[in-house]
N, C-alpha and C positions, 0 to 999 in steps of 0.2 A: 302876345307874341309880336315881336318887332319885325318890321318889314326888312330890315337889314339882315336879320337871321334867315328870313325866307328867301331872299335874293341869292344867298349862297347855295341853296339847295338845287338839285337837278329837277327836271320835269317829272321824273318818276317819283322822286321823294315828295314833291309837291302834291302829286296825285294821292299818295298814301296819306299825307297829312290831311288832305281834303276829306278822304274817307273817314279818318279818325274824328275830324271835327263834325262831320255829318252824323256820325254815331253818337257823339257827345250831345249834339243838338237834339237828337231824337230822345235820348235819355232825359235831358232836361225838360223837354216838352211833356214827357210822360209823368215826370215828378211834379211838374206844375199842374197838370190835369188832375192828379190824385191828391193835391194839396200837401205834398211832401217837400216841396222846394221852398227853402226859407229865404234864399238870396236870389230874387228874380232877376237881378241885373246880370247874372251869369249868362242868361239867354241872349241878351244884347251883345255881350262881349264875344260869344261864340259866333253870332251872326256876322259881326264885323271881321272876325278872323277868317271866316269862310269867304267873305267878299275879298279880303286881301289876297288869299291864296288863289282864288279864281282869277283875279286881276293879273297876278304874276304869271299864272299859267297862260293867259291870253297874250301877255307881253312876250313871253318866251316863244310862243307859237308864231307871233308876228315877226320876230327877229329872224326866223329861219326861212 
């Protein structure tokens, strides 16, 4: 997910995106714990996406 795409979204859309990413992270952690995850690099990608979204939410809050 690109930062440019995220900057175009509103605060509510970013919140929903964050919830989706957190659910995805949970699913990946469960797959990893049960030895069903073949591509473990997905966990790191989702973590970075979560950090991007949280950063943008904080930036938007600071602007107001």
